[in-house]
C-alpha positions in Angstrom: 24.1 154.7 203.7 24.7 158.7 204.0 26.4 160.0 200.4 25.6 163.6 201.6 29.1 165.7 201.3 31.4 166.5 204.1 30.9 169.6 205.9 32.7 172.1 207.6 31.0 173.0 210.9 31.8 175.6 213.9 30.5 174.6 217.3 30.5 177.5 220.4 29.4 178.5 223.7 28.1 181.8 224.8 28.2 183.3 228.3 25.3 184.5 230.2 26.8 188.2 229.1 25.5 187.9 225.9 25.9 191.5 225.1 29.5 191.4 225.5 30.6 187.8 224.2 29.0 187.0 221.2 31.5 188.7 219.0 33.5 186.0 220.0 31.5 183.7 218.0 32.3 186.3 215.3 36.0 186.1 215.8 35.7 182.3 216.1 34.1 182.1 212.3 37.0 184.3 210.9 39.9 182.3 212.9 38.9 179.2 210.8 37.8 180.7 207.7 40.7 182.7 207.2 43.6 179.8 208.4 42.2 175.8 208.0 38.2 175.5 205.7 35.5 177.8 204.9 32.6 176.9 207.5 29.6 175.7 206.2 27.5 176.1 209.1 28.0 177.6 212.8 25.6 176.6 215.5 25.9 178.4 219.1 24.9 177.1 222.2 24.2 179.2 225.6 21.7 179.0 228.8 18.5 180.5 228.7 18.5 184.4 229.4 17.0 188.0 229.0 19.2 189.1 226.4 18.8 185.8 224.5 16.5 187.5 221.8 19.0 191.1 221.1 21.9 189.0 221.2 20.6 186.3 218.7 19.4 189.0 216.8 23.1 191.3 216.3 24.4 187.9 215.5 21.9 186.6 212.9 22.8 190.9 211.1 26.1 190.1 211.4 26.4 186.8 209.5 24.4 187.8 207.0 26.4 191.2 206.2 30.1 189.6 206.8 29.5 185.5 206.0 26.1 185.5 203.0 25.5 181.4 203.1 26.5 180.8 206.1 24.1 178.4 208.0 23.5 179.0 211.6 21.7 178.1 214.8 21.3 179.6 218.1 20.0 177.2 220.9 19.7 177.6 224.3 18.5 175.4 227.3 15.6 175.8 228.5 15.1 176.0 232.4 18.8 177.1 233.1 19.6 180.7 233.3 23.2 180.0 234.2 25.2 177.9 235.8 24.8 178.0 239.3 24.8 174.4 241.0 25.4 171.2 240.1 22.3 170.1 239.2 22.4 173.1 236.4 25.3 172.0 235.4 24.4 168.5 234.6 21.4 170.0 232.8 23.3 172.0 230.3 26.0 168.7 229.8 23.2 166.6 228.9 21.3 168.8 226.5 25.4 169.8 225.0 26.7 166.3 224.1 22.8 165.9 222.5 23.6 169.0 221.0 26.8 167.7 219.7 25.6 164.5 218.9 23.3 166.7 216.1 26.0 168.9 214.4 28.6 166.6 213.9 27.3 163.8 211.6 28.8 163.9 208.3 31.1 167.0 209.7 34.4 168.6 210.4 34.4 169.8 213.3 35.7 172.7 214.7 35.2 174.1 218.8 35.8 177.0 220.1 36.1 177.5 224.0 36.3 180.9 224.6 33.0 181.9 225.7 30.8 181.4 228.8 31.6 180.3 232.4 34.9 177.8 233.0 31.9 175.3 233.8 30.7 175.8 229.9 33.8 175.4 228.0 34.7 172.6 230.2 32.0 170.6 229.1 32.4 171.6 225.7 35.9 170.6 225.7 34.8 166.9 227.0 31.8 167.3 224.4 35.3 167.2 221.7 37.1 164.9 223.8 34.1 162.2 223.4 32.7 162.8 219.8 35.7 163.9 218.2 36.7 167.5 216.4 39.6 168.4 213.8 40.6 171.5 215.9 39.6 172.7 219.5 40.6 176.1 219.8 40.5 179.1 222.5 40.2 183.0 221.4 42.5 185.5 223.4 41.8 189.4 223.3 43.5 192.1 225.1 41.3 194.8 226.9 39.6 196.7 226.4 37.5 194.0 224.1 35.8 194.7 220.9 32.5 195.6 221.4 31.5 196.0 217.3 32.8 194.4 214.1 34.6 197.5 213.3 36.7 196.9 216.8 37.3 193.3 215.8 38.7 193.8 212.5 41.4 196.4 214.2 41.9 194.3 216.7 42.9 191.4 214.3 45.3 194.1 212.2 46.6 194.5 215.0 47.0 191.3 216.4 45.1 192.0 219.8 42.8 188.8 219.2 44.9 185.7 219.2 43.8 182.4 218.7 45.3 179.3 220.7 45.6 176.0 219.7 44.3 173.3 221.6 44.8 170.7 219.0 42.7 167.9 217.8 40.5 165.4 219.5 39.9 162.0 218.6 37.3 161.2 220.7 36.2 157.6 221.6 35.7 155.1 219.4 33.1 153.0 221.3 31.3 156.5 221.0 30.9 156.6 217.1 28.1 154.7 217.0 25.7 156.5 218.8 23.1 159.2 217.1 21.7 162.1 217.2 18.3 159.7 216.4 18.8 157.9 219.7 19.6 160.4 222.3 17.0 163.4 220.9 16.3 166.9 222.6 13.2 168.0 223.3 13.7 171.2 220.7 11.4 174.2 220.4 11.7 176.8 217.1 10.4 180.0 218.7 11.8 182.0 215.7 13.9 180.5 212.6 16.8 179.5 213.8 16.5 180.3 217.3 15.8 177.1 219.8 14.9 175.9 223.2 15.9 173.2 224.2 15.8 170.5 226.9 15.6 166.9 228.0 13.9 164.7 230.6 16.6 162.5 231.6 20.4 162.0 231.6 20.3 158.8 229.6 23.5 159.9 227.1 26.1 161.0 229.7 25.0 157.3 231.5 25.6 156.1 228.3 29.4 157.7 227.9 29.6 157.0 231.7 29.0 153.2 230.9 31.1 152.9 228.1 33.8 154.9 229.5 33.6 152.5 232.8 33.9 149.3 230.2 36.6 150.8 228.5 39.3 151.2 231.3 37.6 148.1 232.7 39.3 146.7 229.5 42.5 148.7 230.3 42.8 148.2 234.0 42.8 144.2 232.9 44.6 144.5 229.7 47.9 143.0 232.1 45.8 140.3 233.5 44.4 139.0 229.5 46.7 136.4 229.4 45.5 134.8 233.3 41.9 134.9 231.9 40.0 131.9 230.0 37.8 134.1 228.2 38.7 138.2 227.1 35.1 138.9 227.8 36.3 138.4 231.2 38.3 141.9 230.8 34.9 143.8 230.9 34.4 142.8 234.2 34.6 145.2 237.2 37.8 144.4 239.9 35.3 143.2 242.6 34.0 140.8 239.9 37.1 139.6 238.6 38.3 139.5 242.6 35.4 137.1 243.2 36.8 134.9 240.6 39.6 134.6 242.3 38.2 133.4 245.3 37.5 129.7 246.2 34.7 127.7 244.6 31.7 127.4 247.6 29.4 124.6 246.3 26.2 125.7 247.9 26.9 129.3 247.4 27.8 129.2 243.6 25.0 125.7 243.1 23.3 129.1 240.7 26.5 130.4 239.0 27.3 126.8 237.9 24.1 126.0 237.0 23.6 128.4 234.5 26.7 128.8 233.4 27.0 127.3 229.6 29.2 124.3 229.5 30.7 122.1 227.2 30.9 118.2 227.5 33.3 116.1 226.0 33.0 112.4 227.3 29.4 111.3 227.7 28.6 107.7 227.1 24.8 106.9 225.3 24.8 104.0 227.1 25.0 104.9 230.4 22.6 107.7 230.5 18.9 106.4 231.3 20.4 103.7 233.8 17.9 103.2 236.6 14.5 105.1 238.4 11.8 107.0 236.0 14.3 107.5 233.6 14.8 103.8 232.7 11.0 103.4 232.8 10.5 105.6 230.0 12.7 104.2 227.5 11.6 100.8 228.3 7.6 101.9 228.1 9.4 103.2 224.7 10.0 100.2 222.9 8.6 99.0 219.5 8.8 95.4 220.5 8.1 95.4 223.9 7.7 91.7 224.4 11.2 91.1 222.8 12.7 93.5 225.9 15.1 91.7 228.1 13.7 91.2 231.9 17.0 92.9 233.0 16.5 93.8 237.2 17.7 97.5 237.9 20.8 97.2 239.8 21.0 98.1 243.1 23.0 101.5 244.0 25.9 101.0 246.0 25.0 102.5 250.4 25.4 106.2 249.8 25.8 106.6 246.3 27.0 108.9 244.8 29.3 109.2 247.6 30.3 105.8 248.4 32.1 105.1 251.7 34.7 103.3 249.2 35.5 102.7 245.9 33.6 100.2 244.2 36.0 99.6 240.8 35.5 99.8 237.4 34.0 96.4 237.0 31.2 96.7 239.8 30.4 100.8 238.2 29.9 99.4 234.9 27.3 96.5 236.0 25.4 98.7 237.7 24.5 100.1 234.1 23.6 96.9 232.9 19.7 97.6 232.8 20.0 99.7 230.2 22.6 97.3 228.3 22.9 96.7 224.4 19.8 94.3 224.3 17.5 97.4 225.5 18.7 99.6 222.8 18.4 97.6 220.2 15.1 98.0 220.2 14.6 101.3 217.8 11.9 103.0 220.3 13.6 102.6 223.3 17.4 103.9 221.8 15.4 106.9 220.3 13.9 107.8 224.0 17.5 107.4 225.2 18.9 110.0 222.4 16.0 112.0 223.4 16.0 112.3 227.2 19.8 112.2 226.6 19.5 115.7 224.8 17.0 117.2 227.4 19.6 116.5 230.4 22.1 118.3 228.3 19.4 121.2 227.8 18.3 121.4 231.9 22.1 121.4 232.7 23.1 124.4 230.3 25.1 121.9 228.1 25.6 124.6 224.8 27.9 121.7 222.8 28.3 118.6 224.0 30.5 115.0 221.9 28.2 111.5 222.3 30.0 108.2 223.0 28.2 105.6 221.1 29.0 101.8 220.1 26.3 101.7 216.9 27.5 97.8 216.4 26.5 96.8 219.6 22.8 97.9 219.1 22.5 96.0 215.7 20.1 93.2 215.1 21.0 91.7 211.5 17.9 89.0 211.3 15.6 92.8 211.7 18.0 94.4 208.8 19.3 97.0 211.2 23.3 97.2 210.9 25.8 99.3 212.2 25.3 101.9 209.6 21.4 102.1 210.2 21.8 102.0 214.1 24.2 105.0 213.5 21.8 107.2 211.2 19.1 106.5 213.5 21.1 107.8 216.8 22.5 111.0 214.4 18.7 111.6 213.0 17.2 111.5 216.5 20.2 114.2 217.6 19.6 116.7 214.8 15.7 116.4 215.6 15.8 117.2 218.9 18.8 119.9 217.5 16.2 121.0 214.5 13.3 121.4 217.5 15.4 123.6 219.5 16.8 125.9 216.9 17.1 129.3 218.3 16.1 128.3 221.9 18.1 129.2 224.7 19.0 125.8 225.7 20.2 124.7 222.4 23.0 122.2 222.5 24.8 121.2 219.4 25.7 117.3 219.6 28.2 115.4 217.7 29.0 111.6 217.7 32.3 109.6 218.8 32.0 106.2 217.8 33.4 103.9 220.7 36.1 101.5 219.6 35.8 98.7 222.2 39.3 96.7 222.9 39.5 93.1 224.6 41.5 90.9 226.0 41.1 87.9 224.1 39.2 86.3 221.2 37.3 88.4 218.1 38.5 91.8 216.8 36.8 92.2 214.5 34.1 94.6 216.2 37.1 97.3 216.1 37.4 96.6 212.4 34.0 97.3 212.0 33.6 100.5 214.2 36.7 101.5 212.1 35.1 101.3 209.5 31.7 102.7 210.5 33.8 105.8 211.9 35.3 106.6 208.3 32.1 106.2 206.3 30.3 108.2 208.6 33.3 110.7 209.1 32.3 111.6 204.9 29.1 111.4 205.3 28.6 113.4 208.5 31.3 116.1 209.0 30.8 118.7 211.7 29.0 121.4 210.0 26.7 124.0 212.2 23.8 123.5 213.5 24.7 119.7 211.9 25.1 116.7 214.1 27.9 115.2 212.9 30.7 112.1 213.7 33.9 113.8 214.8 35.8 111.3 216.4 36.7 107.9 217.6 37.3 106.6 221.4 39.3 103.7 222.1 37.3 101.9 225.3 37.0 98.9 226.9 38.9 96.7 228.9 42.2 98.9 229.6 45.7 96.4 230.7 49.1 96.2 229.5 47.9 93.6 226.8 45.6 96.0 225.6 47.7 99.0 225.2 47.4 101.3 222.0 50.4 99.8 220.5 48.2 96.6 219.7 45.7 98.1 217.6 47.7 101.6 216.0 47.4 99.6 212.5 44.0 99.5 212.6 43.8 103.0 213.4 46.1 104.2 209.9 42.7 104.7 208.1 41.4 106.7 210.8 44.2 109.0 210.8 44.5 108.9 207.0 40.4 110.6 206.8 41.4 113.0 209.1 39.1 111.4 211.8 40.5 112.7 215.5 41.0 110.0 218.1 40.8 109.9 221.6 41.1 107.3 224.3 40.7 106.2 227.7 44.1 105.6 229.3 46.1 106.2 232.4 42.5 105.5 234.7 43.0 101.4 235.1 46.8 100.9 233.9 49.5 103.3 234.7 51.5 105.9 232.7 52.8 103.0 229.9 49.1 103.0 228.9 49.2 106.7 228.4 52.3 107.3 226.3 51.2 104.4 224.3 47.6 106.2 223.7 49.3 109.4 222.5 52.5 108.2 220.5 51.5 104.9 218.8 48.0 106.1 218.8 47.9 109.6 218.2 45.4 110.6 220.5 44.4 114.0 220.4 42.4 113.7 223.8 43.2 111.0 226.9 39.9 109.7 229.1 40.6 110.3 232.4 44.7 109.8 232.7 45.2 109.9 236.7 48.3 108.6 236.2 49.8 111.2 234.6 51.8 113.0 237.3 53.7 109.7 237.6 55.7 110.1 234.6 57.3 114.1 234.3 58.5 114.2 230.7 54.9 112.6 229.3 53.7 115.6 231.3 55.5 117.8 229.7 54.6 116.2 225.9 51.0 116.2 227.0 51.3 120.1 227.5 53.8 121.4 225.0 51.2 119.2 222.5 47.8 120.8 224.1 46.6 117.1 224.9 43.1 116.9 225.9 42.7 115.4 229.7 38.8 114.1 230.1 38.3 113.8 233.4 34.9 112.9 235.3 35.6 113.3 239.1 32.1 112.0 240.2 33.1 108.7 238.0 37.1 109.0 239.3 35.7 109.0 243.2 33.5 106.0 242.7 35.7 104.0 241.3 39.2 104.7 242.7 38.8 106.5 245.8 40.3 110.2 246.6 40.2 112.4 249.2 37.5 113.2 251.0 36.9 109.7 250.8 37.1 108.5 254.3 40.5 106.4 255.1 41.9 107.4 251.5 45.0 109.3 250.8 45.1 109.4 247.0 44.5 113.3 246.0 43.0 114.2 242.7 45.3 115.3 240.2 42.8 117.7 238.2 44.0 121.2 240.4 47.4 119.8 240.1 47.1 119.3 236.2 45.7 122.9 236.0 48.5 124.5 237.6 51.3 122.8 235.1 48.9 124.1 232.2 47.1 120.8 231.2 44.5 121.4 229.1 42.3 119.0 231.5 38.7 119.2 230.9 35.5 118.0 233.2 32.7 115.9 232.2 30.0 113.6 233.2 31.1 109.6 232.2 28.0 108.1 232.5 24.9 110.7 233.5 23.1 108.0 234.8 25.5 105.5 236.6 27.5 108.0 238.4 23.9 110.5 239.2 25.8 113.1 238.3 25.2 115.9 235.4 28.0 118.4 234.6 26.7 120.7 237.1 27.2 118.4 240.1 30.6 117.3 238.8 32.2 120.7 239.2 30.8 121.7 242.4 31.9 118.1 243.4 35.5 119.8 242.6 35.1 122.1 245.6 36.0 119.1 247.8 37.6 117.0 245.3 40.1 119.4 244.9 40.3 122.0 247.7 40.6 125.6 247.0 40.1 125.6 243.5 38.8 128.6 242.4 35.7 130.3 240.0 38.4 131.8 237.6 39.8 127.8 238.0 36.0 126.9 236.4 36.3 129.0 233.5 39.6 127.3 232.6 38.3 124.1 232.5 35.5 125.6 230.5 37.6 127.1 228.0 40.1 124.0 227.6 36.7 122.5 226.4 36.3 124.8 223.7 40.0 124.6 222.8 40.1 120.9 222.3 36.5 120.3 220.9 36.9 117.5 218.1 35.2 120.9 215.6 36.9 123.0 212.8 38.3 126.2 213.6 35.9 128.1 212.4 33.2 126.6 214.9 35.2 126.4 217.8 35.3 130.5 217.2 31.6 130.6 217.5 30.9 128.2 220.4 33.6 130.6 222.2 32.0 133.6 221.5 28.1 131.8 222.3 29.8 131.1 225.6 31.2 134.6 226.5 28.1 136.3 225.6 26.3 133.9 228.0 28.7 133.9 231.1 26.9 135.9 233.6 28.8 138.1 236.2 28.5 137.5 240.1 26.4 141.0 239.6 24.1 139.4 237.0 23.5 136.7 240.1 23.4 139.5 242.7 25.6 137.2 244.4 27.5 140.1 246.2 24.5 140.8 247.6 24.3 137.2 249.8 25.7 136.3 253.4 28.7 134.8 253.4 
């Protein structure tokens, strides 16, 4: 940090008739010295004209006699004899701004606008308003104007020279970091303290315009800030914000959605590589190929992923049986499943994902593979992927949610095992930066009146004691009572699907007031239940209504392999599922995902910052140039 003492500096411009105006600088010097602070430096700027050298000699002689020890410079704008055109003004202004930057570092600045054409005074005053000045003033003199130092002294005594205060200028805070080193002058020292200066471009003026436009946009959008899902949108132009308020177009907006940084909160590890080449890659990675089950790849329904009619949850889950429990018991297959899923998240520009997994389902006790061993392997696989991509544009932070699978009848020990596993894992793998942690528990499996949350409330007490977050599949198959119990009996912070929430206004109000997150999966919901625009289906997908009511709703994939849909695909599909949904609504969904992610406050803040940093405007993508 520069520790040099603060200095008092006077900045003046001089008009083209230098022989008549140079004494104004002396009058200004007298005023500051007698009524404010003793000056350490004075710097004069003028155009390039024949009188300059003689004028400089007069000023120099006067300063040496009457202001000994004062540091001074005299700068002329090269190739600008007078300001007679717009181009002359632009050149003078650019030089003046850079000259201003040069002399205000660690300085208390006084500015006199008395001399020179109105355009020169205006440029100097504008410089003061941009960069700041302790005091700005004008000098008024009665005719006949003083033509010598003696006449100046006499005029001062008789009050024929007056000084008019224009106050101080605070300057633009946004310009405080600009420096002369960044925007230098091309200067030639013709004589000691006599400079000829010019510039090759108008980059400083362009930078100032950029900062001013940016600041004015924020001021203009300040009243709309509460409507904007990310504060950074206040920097967008009115045209760009109008674009955000237009309906989502699945064709025109495909690139924008693809490049959008995304957050995935509801994605099942086992539902990823279920068909085709990805499934073949997983199988070919087996450590014990001969032990793999000979499962046929289930045929996909006609028209998939847009079936002509809903197929129901049971049929939907059967589509994932080829990547089932037996396949992922093999350590090689499990590792490849994790690796390929991470690559898919990267390709989809997902910056944060919470992946759901059931480690107890992949155990093989005879081979020493306990649920803890499996969980550690899954965590290590994702951690390795994160480590290998640290610093990459496509880096994705992955955390894990442990699935607790409920059943209608029979042995419920799996629930206890998975809950115990989650409690232990939360202690060993807490959420941290660049670290794959265990952040929550998901109550999944058969959803019916016989498997509602109240039946498992006691089992979840240790989870709550440890501060682990809970999400629950509710309101997908069961009615609104299933959602109510998940919230009030299981204390779920998020609900998976919640398709029937609109059937209870009181419960809807609770969800809104408590900021309980709703994890919706458009393609999976459409495939399982059917919604308009499916033929002969009158059900309206509730996501848009949730948004309008203030619900913290999000969009997710559920099972990427089964549904044959990335997060990009699910977001674009909303244009058909929710006619009229806006681009701004897409960003609201993204903001909701950040707000309800199972993350500590600091990591959530960093996630939001990362997303804001990577939000592309339609101008960035040249979308305004495309035909409608």
